[in-house]
Every structure is written in C-alpha cells, then in structure tokens.
N, C-alpha and C positions, 0 to 999 in steps of 0.2 A: 304687356303680357309678361308673365313670369318666365324666366329662363329655366332650363332643365336643372341647373345648379340650385336656383332659388327654390324650385319645387322639391328637390332633394332635401334642402335645408328645412323647409316647412314640414315635410313628411317626417323627418327625423325628430323635429321638435314635438310634433303631435304624438309620435310613438313614445317618446320619452316622457311626455306629460301623462300619458296613460299609465306608465309604470309608477309615476309619482302618485297619481290618484289611487292606484291600487294599494298604496301604503305598504309596499314591500320593503323589508329591511335589506341591508347589504348582504346578510347571510342568506336570506331567501332568494335574492337575485343570483347569488353564487350557486345555490342549490338548483335553480332552474337553468343554469348554464349560461346566464346573461352577463355575468360579472366574473372577471378574472380574480385570482387570489390577491392581486395587487390593487384591486378596487376599480379597475377600468372596464368599461363596456367592451364586450367582444367586438371584433371588427365585422360587423354585419351591416349590409346596406339598409338604409332606412332606420338605423338605430344609433350606431356608433358615430361619434363626432369625427373620429380619425379614420374612418373606413373609406372616405370618399376622396381624400386628396393627400398628397405626400407632405404638404406643408403643416399638417396638423390643425387646419382651420376648424374652428368649432361650428360645424355645419348645423348644429341643433340650436344655436343661440341666435335669436332674432334681433334685428335692429328695432329700437323703440319707435313708436309713432312720433311725429314732430310735435313739439310743444313750444309756445311762444315764451321767450325769456322775459322775466321782470314784469309779469302782469299779476303775479300772486303777491299779496301783501305778506310781509314777514309775520310769522306766527310766534308769539312769545309763549313759553312754557308756563302753564299754570303752576302754582305752588301747592304742594300736597297739604290738605287740611287735616290736622290731627283730630282725634276724637277722645272721649273719655274711656276709661277702662270698662265702664258698664256697657258701652256700645259694642265692645268686642263680643259680648256673650260670655262663654266660658272664660274664666280668669286664666291668663297664661300661667303655666306650671313649669316647675324645674324639670320634671320627667315628662316625656312625650304623653300628651293627652289623647291617646288613641281611641278611647271610648267616645270622645266628642268628635272624632273624625280627623285628628291630626296625623299628618303623614311623616312627621319627624320620627327618627328612630334612635336618637342619642339624647342623653340628658344635657341640659345647659351647664356650662362651666361657670362658676362664680356668679350664679344667678342673682344673689342677694347682696353682692359686694358693692354695687355701685348705685344703690337706690338714692334718689334725691327728690325733693319736692317738684323739681322741674321735669320729671320723667314724662316722656310723650308716648302716646299710643296711636297707631295707625291701623285702620281696617281697609286693606287693599284688595282689589279683585282683578284677576287676569281674565279678560273676557274677549269674545270675538265681536267685531263691529264693522261699520262702514266709515271710511274717511276719505276725503278728497285730498289728493296730492297736487292736482293742477286742474284748472277749469277746462283744459283741452282733452282731459282723459276722464273715463268713467270713475265713479267712486270705487275704492279699493276695499277688498275684505282684509281686515287687519286683525292682529292680536295686540291688545293694548291694555292699559292699566286704568282703572277707575277706583275711587275711594268712597267708603260709606260715610255719609255725613251724619250730623247729630240728629237729624230728623228721621234717620233710618234709610233714606234714599241712597242709591249708588250712582255716582256720576258715570256718564257714558264713557267707555274706554277711549283713550287717545294714545297716539304714538307719534313722537316719543311720549312716554308717560309724564306725569307731573313731576316737577323738580322738588326734591326734599330740601328744606332749610333746617339743618341740624346745628347744634352748638356743643362745643366741648363742655363736659360737666353736666350735660342733660342726656341721660340714657334714653334709648327708644326701644320700644317693642313693636315690631311690624308683623301683623298677622296677614299673611298672603294667602288668599283663597284662590284655588284653581277652579274657575267657572268656565273653562274652555269646553268645547264639545268633546264628548267621549271619543275614544279612538275609532269606535264603530261609526259614529256620526260625522267625524272629521273628514273634510274634503280638501285635497290639494297638499302642498308641501308642508313641512313642519310636523312636530310631534307634540300632542297636547299633554305632555308630562313635562314639568318645569323644575328648575333649580335656580331661583333668583340669587344673583351674586352682586354684592356691592364691591365694585372694582376699586382696589386700593384701600379697602376698609381694614382696620386693625381689629379684627373680630375673631372670636373663637371658631374652631373648626366646624362645629355643628351649626353655626350661623353664618358660615362663609359663602354658602351657595356652591359647595363642592359638586362637581358634575355627577357624582355618584348619588347625591342626596336629593334626587328628584321625586316628585309626588304627583299623583294623577288627578284628573277631574273629580270634583265632588269632595275633595279633601282640602285641608289648609296646613300651613306651616308657620309656626311662631319663630321669628328670628330676633335675637336680642343683640342690640348694638350699644355697647357701654359708652362710646365716644370719649375714650381716655387716650392720653398720649402714650405711645410706646415708651417703655422704661418707667411705667407707673409704679412698679414695685421696687425700683432701684433707689436706695437711699441717697445716691449722689444727685438725684434730680427731685429733691423736695425743697420747695421755696418756703423758708420760714416766715416770710412777710405775707405773701399772698395765699399760702397754703396749697399752691398748684403743685401737682405731682406729675412726673413724666418729663421726658427730654423735649425741651421746646424746639430743638432742631427737627423734631419729627412732626411738627405741626402741619397738618394738611388742610387743603382748602377746596380743590375742585376734584370730585370723584364722579363716578357714574355707576349705574346699575344696569344689568342685562341678564338675560336668561343664559344658563350654562349647562343645559341638559346634555348628558353624555351622548356623543355622536350626532347631536342635533342643535348644537349652539348656533351654527351659521344659519340654518333654516329658521329657527325660532326668533333670532334677532332680526334677520332679514324681513320676517313677517311683522315685526313691530315691537317686540318685547325688550325695550331699552329706555332709559331715561337718565336724567342728571341728578347729582347728589352734592349739594354745597354744604361744606362744613366750616362754621365760623368759630373764631377764637377771640380771646380778649384783644389781641393785636390786630387781626384781620376780622374785624367785627361786623362788617357789612354796613357800616354807617360812616359816610364821609364827613359827617359833622361830629364824630365822636371826640370828646374833649379829654378822654382818658389818656394820661401820659403814656407815650409809647405806641399809641394806636396809629395804624398806617394811613387811615383816612383815604382809602382808595375809592374810585367811583362806585356808587352804591344804588340800591333800589332800582329805579327804571333804567339806570345807566350801568348796571351790572347785568350782563346779558349772556346766558349760555347759548352756544351755537353747536348743535350736533350735526356733523356732516356725514353723509352717506351717499353712495352711488348705487343705482338700481337699474334693472332692465324690465321693459314691458313688452308683451307680445303684440301681434298685429291688432288684437281687439282692445289693447290698452290695459290688459290684465297683468298685474305684477308677476314676473316670471323668475323662477329660480331653477338653474340647471343643476340638477342633483348629481350629474355625472361629470361635471368639470372639476377635477380634483386639483388643478393648478391654483384656482382662486377666481372668484367672480369679479369681473370688471364691468361696471355699469356704464351706460351712456347718458344717464340722466342724473343730475346732481341735486340732492335734496339737502335743505337746511331746515332743521326742526320739523321735518315731515312734509315740506313743500318744495317743489321743483323751482330752482332759481328765483327765489323771492326778492322783492325790493323792500328796503327798510328806510323810513324817514327818520332822520336823526337831527339833534340840535348841534350847533357849532360849539362843541365843548368836548371834554374827555369822556370816553366810555371804556369800561372794562369788558372785554369779550373773553369768555371761557370757551376756548375752541377745542372740540373733541373730534377725533377721527373715529366714527362709529363703524367703519368697515363696510363690507366684509373683508376686502383684500387690497384695496387701493392705498397707495402712499400719496401724500400731498406735499407740495411746496408752494406755500401761499404768499402772494404779494398783494399790495394795494395798487391797482392799475388805473390810471387816468387815461381813458381811450383817446382823449383829445391831445394828450401829451404822453404818448407811450414810452418815450425815452426817459421820462422823469423818474428819479428814485425817490419813492415815498417811504420814509422811515416811520417806525412806530416802536413801542417799548415792549419788550418781552419780560414778564415778571415771574413766570413759573415754568416748570417742565414736569409734567404729570401732576400729582396732587400737591406738591411741595413748592412753596415760593423759593425762588433763587436767593442766594445770599445778597445780591444786589440786582437792580434792574439793568437790562442790557438793551442798548439801541440796536435795532435790526431793520433790515429791509425785506426779510422773509422769514418764515418758520417752516420747518419740515416735520411732518407727523406721520409716523407709521400707525397701523391700526391700533386703537386703544390708547394712544398717546394723547395727552391734553397739554395745551399751552395757554396760559392767560396772557393776554396782551392788552396794552393801553393804547388806544387810538385817539389822537386829538384832532377832531374834525374842524377846528377853528379855521385852519388854512384852506379848507375846502368849501367854505360857506357859499351857498348859492350854486354849487356844482354837484356832480355825481362822481363816485369812485367805486370801483369794482374790487371785490375779493376774487382773485384769480389764482387757479392752480396751474402752475407752469411745469409741474413734474411730468416728464415723458414716461408713460407706462402703457404698454400695449397688451399685456396679459397678466395673469396672476403670479407669475414668477417674481415680479418685483419691478422696480424702476429700471430703465435702461441706463441711467446715469446722465441723461441729457436734460437740459433745462430749455424750455420753449421760449421764444421771444415774447415780449409783452404784447398782449392782445391775441396771441396765437394759442393760448392755453384754454383751460376750461373756466369760463366765467361762472362762478359759484353763486354769488349774490351781488346785489347792487345797494349801495348806500346813497340815498338822496339827502343832501344836507340842506333841507328846505324848511326846517322848523325854526321858530324864532330863538334868538339868543337867550340863554338862561345862565344863572350862577354856575360857576365851574367848581370842581373839587380842587383840593390842594395840589401843588406839584407832587409828582411821584416821589415817595420816600427814597433816600439814598441807600438805606440798608434795610434788609428784612431779617430773616433768621440766619445765624451763622451756619456754615457747613459743619456737620458733626466732626468731632475729633475722634481719631481712632489709633489704637495701639496694636501693631501687628503681633506683638508678643502674646496678645490675648487669643490669637487665632488657634482654634482647636483642630481644624482640619481644612484641607483644600480638596475640592471636588470639581470634576470636569464633565460637562454635558455637551456632546457634539450633535448639532442639529443637521440632519443630512437627508438625502434621498437615496435609499437603498432598498433592495428586495422589491423594487418597483413602486415604492410608496414612501411615506414620510416616517422617519425614525429619529429617536434620540439614543445615542450610543449604540446604534445598530439594532435597536429593539423597537417593536411596535408597542403602543400602550397596552398594558395589562392591568385591569382593575384589581387583580389579586397579588400584584407585585409592588413592593415598596423599594424604591431605588436609593433612598437616603434616609438616615435616621439620626438627625442632629439632636443634641441634648438641650433641654431648656437652660437658659441663662449661660449660653455659650455663643461664640461668634465663629463664623467660618468664611473662607474665601471660596466663591464659586466662579468657575470659568465657563463661559459659553462660547462655543466655536461653530462656525459655519464653513464647512469645507467644500460646499457646492460651488460650481462655477457661475451660475446665473441666477441663483435664487436668493431672495431676501426674506428674513423672518423677524417679526416683532416678538420678542421673548418676554413673557409676563410671569412675575412671581406673585403668589398670593400671600396674604397675612401681614407682612411687614415690608416697608420700603427698604431698599438697599442703597449703598453708596458706591458708585462706580470708581474703581481704582485706576483702570487703564483701558484704553481702546487701541488695539494693535500695538501694545507695548509702550504707548505714550500716554501722557496726561490727557484725560478727556477734555473736550472743548469746554469753554466757560459755561455754556448753556446746559451742560450735563453734570456740573459739579455739585449740584444739590442732591436731594434724595429723589429716587425714582422708583417706578415699579415695572416699567416696560423699556426694553432695549431694542433699538433699531440695529439688527445684526445683518449687515450687508454681506454680499458674496465674499468668501474667503476672509472674513473678519473674526477677531477674537476679542472678547471683552471680559475683564475680571471685575468682580464686585464683592463688597463686604456685606454679609448678612448677619443679623442678630436674631436670636430666638428667645423671646422673653415671656410675656404674660400667658401665653396659651400653648396647650399641647394639642396633639391630634393630627389629622391627615389633611394635606394640602397639595394642590397640583403646581407644576411648572410646565408651561406649554407655549407653543407658538400662537400668537393672537391673530394671524391670518386664520380666521376661524374655520375656513375650509380645510386648511392643513391640520388644525387641531382636531376636527371631527374625523379625520382620517389618520388618527393614531400618533400625531406629533405632540404627545403629552406624556408626562411621568408623574408619579406620586412620591411625595416625601412625608415623613411623619416626625413631629417634634416629640421626643421622648421625655418623660419626667426627669428632673435633674437628679433625683435619687430614688 
C-alpha cells in the first residue's frame, strides 16, 4: 500500500506532467501564477517539489521501475550513409533558400572556398519514432535521426543518431529536415523546433547550431561543414610538401552532435536528439593497418567504438520522464549506453578504442574498469584524448572523469581479461544536479554502466599505442589582445553569468578576427559544479586555480569541468569565421535556465 508521502509524490508528478502536456512556456506559467520569476514552481501542495518537506526532496520525481542488468546486447551505432547532391532535391545555395522551405536566415560564409571532389552530402531527417531501451520496459516514444538513402527511402529514426565518419579535406553539406510533429500535434516534453549543433566543430556561425537559429516542423536547414584545420588561413601553417593548411595541433577526432534549441536543449536531447561525429585525419586515419609514415595506427573499424553515456528516469508505467521543474539538474537512476540500459558487449582479447561521451543531462562520471570477483584490483587503461583533441602523449590511468559533454578516448587491452567479464563502473558520488559531492565510492558500490564479456576468439591485434600524437600548441602571451572574465554563479534565484541572465539581444564580448584573448571562468558558488563549453574553436588551458593544469588537460579542449570555487584561464584564438556564438554551462538544465551568454567575432578590419 502506498504511503501518504508516496501518494503526494505521485500526485505532484501527475500534476506536473499535465503542465508539460499542456505545452506551456515558462512565461505562460509565470503569467498563470504557477512559476516564480526565478523559474521555480510556487509552493503549492500537489504541485511543487519543495512544498512538502524542508529537505527540498523532489516529491515529483519517481523512482524508475526495476530492470535487469546486462541482458541487453550492446548496440553499435550505424554509420551515416552519404547521398548524391541530386538526392537532396533543391541544390544547396549560398543564400537561404526560403522559397524551397529552408529555415536558415543567414548566408553561408565562404561557401565555395573549400570545394573538393570528395565533398559529401547528407539528407538527414529528425523524426518521431518508437525505440526499445530495455526488454523490461515498454517501447519509448523518441525523437531521433534517420537518413534518406539513394533509393529515396528514409531510414527509421534512432537515438542516438547514426555516427558520421568525416575526413579533413572533404567538406560536407548536411541538409537537416524537421519532420517532427507540429507544436499543435506534439505531446509531452520537448519542443519540435530544433537547432542541430556539431559540438566542437570548427564551423561558421550560421552552420554552428546556435541556439537562436532554430527551425520548425516542415522546414529544412542546410549546414556547411568545411572540415578544415583551425589556422587554415595562417601562412605559418602551410606545409609545402603535403599542401596541408592549418595548425596540426588543432586536429580533432571525437566530436558529437545534439540539438541546441533555445530554452529546450535539455528536453530535446533527453528525448533523443544526439549522436556521435568522428573526424579522421591523415595521422588518425581510422585504419590500424595504415602504412603512411606518421600514421598512428590506433584500433579501428569494429575495434573503434563510440560509447554515448546518459542517465534517465522512467515513471511507474515505464514511460520516459523529464521533470520540467527541477532546475538543479536531472539525475537519472537508469544508465544508458548507446540508447540501451546497462548493456553487455562481447569483445575479443585485444586492444579496443572507446570514444566515451558524457551525453548528460547533468551527471558527472568517474569511470573505472571493475572486476567484481577481484574488486581491489587496479585495472589500468590508456587515455589518449580529452574532448576532440588527442593528447600530446598517451597517459596510463585507472579512471577518467567526465563532466557533461566531455569526451575521452581510451585504449583498453582486453588480453589480460580473456575468458572473464569486466565492468565499466561509475564511482562518482552524486546525489543531485548540483554536482559531485567530491566522494569516490568503493569498487562495486557505484553504478555499473555496462559489462564487457571477453568471450570472443583471439584475433590479430593493432600496433602498440604510439608514444606521441600532436604537440601541444605554442603560444605567445605578447599576442594577447584582451583578457575577459566570466563568473558562473547562482544569483537572483537562478543561473547567471556575470550576474546576468541570458538575453538574446545582448552580446557580451566582441573579439576581433585574427586575434587571441585570455578568458577566465570562475565559479564562486559553494556547492555547484558547471561544465563550461565554448563554441567554434578549441581553447588551450593555461591554469587551473593558479597552477599548471593536470597532464590530461594540457591538450586542446572545448569543455571545462569547473568545480565549486574554482577558476580556470584559457587562451582562445579567433580565426576563419565571423559571427555569433554562445558560451554556456553544459549542464543543459542550467543552460536552458539562462546560464549562457553570446559573443561575436568581429571582422578584422
């Protein structure tokens, strides 16, 4: 029998679900007197999470139904299938093709500067569909991605979406169709207007997926990805032998894409709009048998595996549940890898490359390899990247820590585990969306995210991991044109940067093209943690709390784990592109509630 408290929790959840289904915006809720100016539900019994107890317990958030671990087979991501330009229909144009139904409002920059015979075209469709996340739960209504094939058919949407295999020197045009239900037809959380963003992409503003550049159902948006190295225009980075242009220190490998619609990023990503994006270079070519001098020959093909992590909550009926009114951050009790809850993966006794992404929305991870039969054993592996950029050298580690949106590529050699099983375990202690408590749980007491069964036959292995990758970029502080400080805080009852809420009409920084600046991010809060993300170009961390950053943060990055009362300074360059970009917290619940600011690269003259 349900207790009175449990009945209150369920009543609050149902009432809040009705508000979600009514598709009321934050402004409409405030007009109705249900939401405070700080974005919190009014303290009303049967509605507000904090009205029922002094501990601030989230009375509207249910515990998910039980699911059996490690019965779901690991789901590999499909690779996106390119198409011909003819399949797209109307040819992509420099100016927005509004007469054909394009939702883009800005012209493409340098649209014809990077044309090559290898240019690729993709006809992608954002659609609603059904997908199983676990055999113990009903199929879920998701928003996912499907692509149009050469025969004209559109593949069923899936979440995560298919992984892109892109190459430097091969530009791509992605036509993204919004085939989601209209706002009138839409049911549940999320907003069927979208702004697809390639996270860590060195792309022009109009192809960046800026949160302001969203488009609605029945329209499409052409995004142009040149796949050039940052510094492409800099004469210092022109290789006279290979013809390669750009700074090789800026070479990226593991990116991802996700929706970025203003005020609805968390909801739309939670509903499924995210996927992986792998960018190959002559050195990191995706072929472990590559005989090209200087090739890294890392594990490739079936041994190069993206892992998108995410935690979710399901209601009593097994339906995916998003608490619209939890502004601290959503912490789920079910752990998904590539869209499945706690899957198992059969592997060969050899080296694998795992591209691990924390897809959010709010949880931090500290991941270990745990042998439950020998929990005290320290099982090391090799970290080769932090975010999209390979580290200067590989680092032997026993764990990796990821904030939301961070990626880390690791090499795991399963040879020593042949005939056994090993678990990927999250031992980060975190009880709410504020961030980690600072504690690390004992082995076996954390969250078992997935299981590797080393039960496949032995096969040929890749080469030993290379000793060096790309050098860390050199910098000259005499080049710095300005220093800017951004303070991430909680004030006025909600999330702010420099004591201001996000305002789409305000631009808070205007750096000039072909300059560099030092940016300082501060977190003066007592118990909050924020993953801070820069768009357009990677940065180089200069210091963390006044000291040299740890070795695993000395390459190029795009996301900073900014813990309570921490300060990080980093160097930013502004090169090939002009236009508007955001800086924001990537706890996407914080982002959607105003922890974001806009900056604009101004022309050099």
